[in-house]
ZAROFI-449091 format. One line per field, with one value per residue (C-alpha): residue number from 1; residue in three letters; chain; x, y, z. Coordinates in Angstrom, 2 decimals, m for minus. Example, Ala and Ser with C-alpha at 12.3 -4.5 7.8 and 13.67 -1.06 7.14 Angstrom:
! ZAROFI-449091
num: c(1 2)
residuo: c(ALA SER)
cadena: c(A A)
east: c(12.30 13.67)
north: c(m4.50 m1.06)
up: c(7.80 7.14)
! end
This chain:
! ZAROFI-449091
num: c(1 2 3 4 5 6 7 8 9 10 11 12 13 14 15 16 17 18 19 20 21 22 23 24 25 26 27 28 29 30 31 32 33 34 35 36 37 38 39 40 41 42 43 44 45 46 47 48 49 50 51 52 53 54 55 56 57 58 59 60 61 62 63 64 65 66 67 68 69 70 71 72 73 74 75 76 77 78 79 80 81 82 83 84 85 86 87 88 89 90 91 92 93 94 95 96 97 98 99 100 101 102 103 104 105 106 107 108 109 110 111 112 113 114 115 116 117 118 119 120 121 122 123 124 125 126 127 128 129 130 131 132 133 134 135 136 137 138 139 140 141 142 143 144 145 146 147 148 149 150 151 152 153 154 155 156 157 158 159 160 161 162 163 164 165 166 167 168 169 170 171 172 173 174 175 176 177 178 179 180 181 182 183 184 185 186 187 188 189 190 191 192 193 194 195 196 197 198 199 200 201 202 203 204 205 206 207 208 209 210 211 212 213 214 215 216 217 218 219 220 221 222 223 224 225 226 227 228 229 230 231 232 233 234 235 236 237 238 239 240 241 242 243 244 245 246 247 248 249 250 251 252 253 254 255 256 257 258 259 260 261 262 263 264 265 266 267 268 269 270 271 272 273 274 275 276 277 278 279 280 281 282 283 284 285 286 287 288 289 290 291 292 293 294 295 296 297 298 299 300 301 302 303 304 305 306 307)
residuo: c(MET SER GLU ARG ARG GLU ILE VAL PHE THR GLU ASP TYR ALA SER MET ARG ILE ASP ARG ALA LEU ALA ALA LEU LEU PRO GLU PHE SER ARG SER TYR ILE ARG GLU LEU ILE ASP ALA GLY ALA VAL GLU ILE GLY GLY LYS ALA VAL LYS PRO SER ARG ARG ALA GLU ALA GLY GLU THR ALA VAL LEU ARG VAL PRO ASP PRO GLU PRO ALA ALA ILE LEU PRO GLN ALA MET GLU LEU THR ILE LEU TYR GLU ASP SER ASP LEU LEU ILE VAL ASP LYS PRO LYS GLY LEU THR VAL HIS PRO ALA PRO GLY HIS GLU ASP GLY THR LEU VAL ASN GLY ILE LEU ALA HIS CYS LYS GLY GLU LEU SER GLY ILE ASN GLY VAL MET ARG PRO GLY ILE VAL HIS ARG ILE ASP LYS ASP THR SER GLY ALA LEU ILE ILE CYS LYS ASN ASP ALA ALA HIS ARG CYS ILE ALA GLU GLN LEU LYS GLU HIS SER ILE THR ARG ARG TYR ARG GLY ILE VAL ILE GLY ASN VAL PRO ARG ASP ASP GLY THR ILE GLU GLY ASN ILE GLY ARG ASN PRO TYR ASP ARG LYS LYS MET SER ILE VAL ARG GLU GLY GLY LYS PRO ALA VAL THR HIS TYR HIS VAL LEU LYS ARG TYR SER GLY TYR THR TYR CYS GLU PHE SER LEU GLU THR GLY ARG THR HIS GLN ILE ARG VAL HIS MET ALA SER ILE GLY HIS PRO LEU VAL GLY ASP SER VAL TYR GLY PRO ALA ARG SER ALA PHE HIS ILE GLU GLY GLN ALA LEU HIS ALA MET VAL ILE GLY PHE VAL HIS PRO ALA THR GLY GLU TYR LEU SER PHE THR ALA PRO LEU PRO GLU TYR PHE THR GLU LEU LEU GLN LYS LEU GLU HIS ARG GLN)
cadena: c(A A A A A A A A A A A A A A A A A A A A A A A A A A A A A A A A A A A A A A A A A A A A A A A A A A A A A A A A A A A A A A A A A A A A A A A A A A A A A A A A A A A A A A A A A A A A A A A A A A A A A A A A A A A A A A A A A A A A A A A A A A A A A A A A A A A A A A A A A A A A A A A A A A A A A A A A A A A A A A A A A A A A A A A A A A A A A A A A A A A A A A A A A A A A A A A A A A A A A A A A A A A A A A A A A A A A A A A A A A A A A A A A A A A A A A A A A A A A A A A A A A A A A A A A A A A A A A A A A A A A A A A A A A A A A A A A A A A A A A A A A A A A A A A A A A A A A A A A A A A A A A A A A A A)
east: c(139.64 137.97 138.70 136.38 135.53 133.44 131.84 130.06 127.36 127.44 124.55 125.56 124.39 121.25 118.25 120.45 120.14 122.74 124.26 124.61 126.01 128.62 129.65 130.23 132.18 134.24 135.37 137.71 134.62 132.00 128.32 127.69 130.34 128.81 125.46 127.06 128.35 124.92 123.18 125.68 124.80 128.27 126.99 125.44 124.08 123.39 124.37 121.74 122.24 120.80 119.02 120.27 117.16 117.54 118.11 121.18 120.79 123.25 125.55 124.98 127.81 127.83 130.13 131.39 133.17 135.19 136.63 140.28 140.72 141.40 144.89 143.57 141.42 144.50 144.90 147.10 145.11 146.65 146.17 147.82 150.44 152.44 155.92 158.41 161.31 162.00 164.92 165.38 164.74 161.87 159.62 158.09 154.48 152.48 149.18 146.09 143.33 140.55 142.70 142.84 146.36 145.66 142.72 140.50 137.25 134.67 137.41 139.11 140.22 140.91 143.54 147.10 148.33 146.41 148.10 151.64 151.23 150.58 153.38 156.01 154.77 154.58 158.16 157.33 158.37 156.26 156.99 153.54 151.80 149.83 147.30 149.92 152.82 155.42 153.63 155.93 153.86 150.49 148.57 144.82 142.56 141.75 145.33 147.40 151.14 154.44 154.51 157.45 156.89 159.49 160.29 162.16 162.38 165.84 164.62 161.49 163.47 165.76 162.93 160.94 163.92 164.23 160.54 160.99 163.91 161.90 164.76 162.64 161.73 157.99 156.51 152.86 150.87 147.40 144.71 143.03 139.95 140.51 143.46 146.23 147.54 151.28 153.42 155.21 154.18 154.44 151.57 152.25 149.77 149.38 146.99 144.69 141.24 138.53 136.87 133.45 133.58 135.73 135.50 137.81 141.25 141.87 144.43 144.14 145.30 146.07 147.51 147.81 151.10 153.26 152.78 154.55 153.51 155.29 153.46 154.57 152.22 152.83 150.03 146.97 143.62 140.27 139.12 141.72 145.44 147.78 150.34 153.29 153.48 156.56 156.09 158.32 155.94 153.44 150.26 146.88 145.19 147.97 147.85 144.06 143.69 146.37 145.09 141.49 142.67 143.77 140.56 141.83 140.63 141.62 139.32 137.08 137.69 134.15 135.42 137.30 135.79 132.46 130.20 130.15 132.91 132.35 134.42 132.66 135.78 135.76 137.92 140.61 142.85 146.11 149.04 152.20 154.55 158.12 159.65 163.35 165.28 168.56 168.50 168.58 171.22 173.41 173.30 172.64 170.11 167.29 164.43 161.37 158.63 155.10 153.62 150.40 147.41 145.06 142.22 144.61 145.94 142.38 141.40 144.30 143.18 139.65 141.06 143.09 139.94 138.16 140.75)
north: c(82.21 81.48 81.76 83.93 82.55 84.07 81.82 83.22 81.00 80.69 79.71 76.07 76.20 78.30 76.77 74.17 73.76 75.88 72.91 70.90 73.86 74.68 71.03 70.93 74.19 73.30 69.71 69.81 69.88 67.15 67.99 67.07 69.58 72.27 71.49 71.93 75.37 76.38 75.12 77.10 80.30 80.47 80.82 84.11 85.63 89.35 89.57 87.04 83.46 80.90 77.56 74.41 74.21 77.73 77.78 79.41 82.23 82.96 85.86 86.00 85.50 83.22 84.15 81.29 81.56 78.34 77.73 76.79 73.03 71.69 70.10 67.59 66.04 64.45 61.12 58.13 55.31 51.93 50.93 48.59 50.55 49.36 50.75 50.67 52.07 53.41 54.82 57.37 60.33 59.29 56.57 55.88 54.76 53.12 54.95 52.98 54.38 55.99 57.04 60.78 62.00 64.37 65.47 68.39 69.74 67.01 64.36 64.37 60.75 57.63 59.46 58.52 61.04 59.21 56.00 57.35 59.05 55.59 53.96 56.62 57.21 60.94 61.25 63.37 66.73 69.66 72.18 71.80 72.21 69.93 69.02 67.68 66.20 64.60 65.63 67.30 66.54 64.97 62.89 62.89 60.67 58.47 58.39 55.53 55.18 56.33 59.18 60.56 61.07 63.08 62.18 65.36 68.99 68.67 65.91 67.92 71.01 68.95 67.17 70.41 72.11 69.26 69.59 73.34 72.73 70.06 67.61 64.80 62.04 61.40 58.98 58.01 55.39 56.20 55.06 57.77 57.81 57.89 57.37 59.83 61.03 60.95 58.43 61.21 64.73 67.61 69.63 73.08 75.48 77.38 75.64 77.52 77.32 77.13 80.58 79.07 76.01 76.02 72.26 72.06 73.22 74.35 75.79 79.55 82.42 84.69 83.73 80.12 78.27 76.96 73.26 70.86 67.26 64.83 61.74 58.56 55.98 52.49 50.68 51.46 49.73 50.06 53.51 53.87 54.60 53.40 56.13 56.98 60.57 62.44 65.63 68.68 70.37 69.10 71.15 70.10 67.68 68.40 65.20 65.10 68.72 68.52 65.31 66.54 69.75 67.76 65.75 62.62 62.58 59.75 56.75 57.09 60.83 62.15 65.68 66.28 63.52 61.70 61.50 57.71 55.24 52.25 50.19 51.09 52.25 54.89 57.81 58.18 55.36 57.02 55.57 57.29 54.49 55.81 58.39 59.23 61.78 62.52 61.22 64.19 62.64 60.41 62.37 59.10 59.08 56.64 55.46 53.44 51.74 51.18 48.16 48.68 48.07 45.17 47.31 48.80 45.48 44.13 47.16 46.53 42.91 44.03 46.34 43.46 41.36 44.18 44.17)
up: c(191.75 188.44 184.74 182.63 179.21 176.44 173.83 170.76 169.28 165.50 163.23 163.65 167.27 166.86 168.67 170.41 174.19 175.98 177.82 174.59 172.63 175.28 175.61 171.83 171.81 174.88 174.25 177.25 179.51 179.83 179.40 183.05 184.15 181.94 183.59 187.03 186.02 184.74 187.89 189.98 188.09 186.55 182.96 181.88 178.69 178.65 182.30 183.42 184.56 182.16 182.53 180.79 178.62 177.24 173.49 172.01 169.52 166.73 167.51 171.28 173.77 176.79 179.66 181.84 185.17 185.40 188.88 189.13 189.50 192.95 193.16 195.71 192.97 191.37 193.10 192.27 190.72 190.06 186.44 183.98 182.03 179.05 179.68 176.81 178.86 182.34 184.32 187.10 184.75 182.54 181.26 177.86 178.02 175.24 175.82 174.79 172.63 174.67 177.64 178.41 179.21 182.11 184.28 183.30 184.70 184.26 183.81 187.20 187.36 185.34 183.27 182.40 184.99 187.71 186.61 186.44 189.84 191.29 189.30 190.06 193.61 192.99 191.68 188.63 187.23 188.40 185.65 184.09 187.45 189.73 187.03 184.60 186.59 184.34 181.16 178.62 175.50 174.76 172.26 171.77 173.85 170.84 169.52 170.88 171.17 172.65 175.15 177.17 180.91 182.87 186.46 187.37 186.30 184.73 182.40 181.63 180.64 178.38 176.57 176.28 174.63 172.10 171.35 170.86 168.50 166.59 167.08 168.55 166.10 165.99 163.48 163.40 161.53 160.29 157.85 155.82 153.65 149.90 147.61 148.48 145.07 145.76 147.62 149.52 150.39 152.84 154.24 155.70 157.24 160.50 162.87 165.22 166.74 164.08 164.15 163.43 165.68 168.81 169.03 166.04 165.02 161.45 159.06 159.53 157.36 160.31 163.67 164.73 164.99 162.12 161.46 159.08 158.45 156.10 154.89 153.16 151.66 153.05 151.23 149.17 149.63 147.92 149.04 151.81 152.24 154.97 155.75 157.93 159.20 160.41 162.41 162.41 164.84 167.39 167.18 168.55 166.11 163.59 161.51 161.67 160.48 157.79 156.22 156.29 154.60 151.53 151.46 153.21 156.85 159.14 159.36 162.42 162.88 163.33 164.07 160.80 158.67 158.22 161.27 161.02 160.31 158.06 160.49 163.75 165.62 168.33 167.27 164.63 163.39 164.43 166.37 167.66 166.72 167.04 169.36 169.47 171.52 173.28 176.84 179.26 181.55 179.35 176.08 174.23 171.40 172.17 169.98 170.98 168.97 170.22 168.37 166.45 168.75 168.10 166.74 164.18 162.91 162.70 160.62 158.24 157.89 157.03 154.36 152.93 152.62 150.78 148.00)
! end
């Protein structure tokens, strides 16, 4: 079996090599995996298989046949995990920056899922399928912080229902570019795939999913603002998109902000610091805090010295 995908090249990708253009438009796939698909004849334009060196043309459509992932590719891999809490139903992991949550084509191993499979010895919920065991919600690869992992289906269903009802407490810390005008504010706007660049999400007028982000200024620096964010919803790239929409992208976010960061960090300065929820078995409300990672505290110190 395979999944059929159609990708339309915009002017932004005109004259770019097909393998580079598709890798940019399909961020869930690595460029090497895209190259494998092309070499296998699984990428066509106008009904004909293409070569990696072919140049994209604005307005044309590439058709990809992406094979279903092989379940056997998901193997336990011992890795050092920072666990904030664990019992027979769930665990709370402090995910480090740079670690992908679950495997995807082109990123089959070295993910958090590989690590928790080893730690939990396979005792994880299966509701999200063999590629995402235990995963009930996600954070971006370059976002660090607290993540709930469910060990059984009953716990998964309970946490998923709380997520659906927006009753889970989620507070993030982030550093944005510029001086945010108000100390407190709320950003609302449906988030969907950017119609002009599939690598990005954006606030869309039609379609998308409702998204609400509250922000509170913790401290102001010269040219930067340290904020806390509270989420009512959990859309892909929500904080990153919402803050960029008001002209204050996150430091290090090369997708929604400047291509280069003045502080030479990889990815956005964003940390999922607090998560709170009702325990699926005991009914007790629990809250956990993931301490700021070292890179984040060092960045705050650099901002202090710039004052």
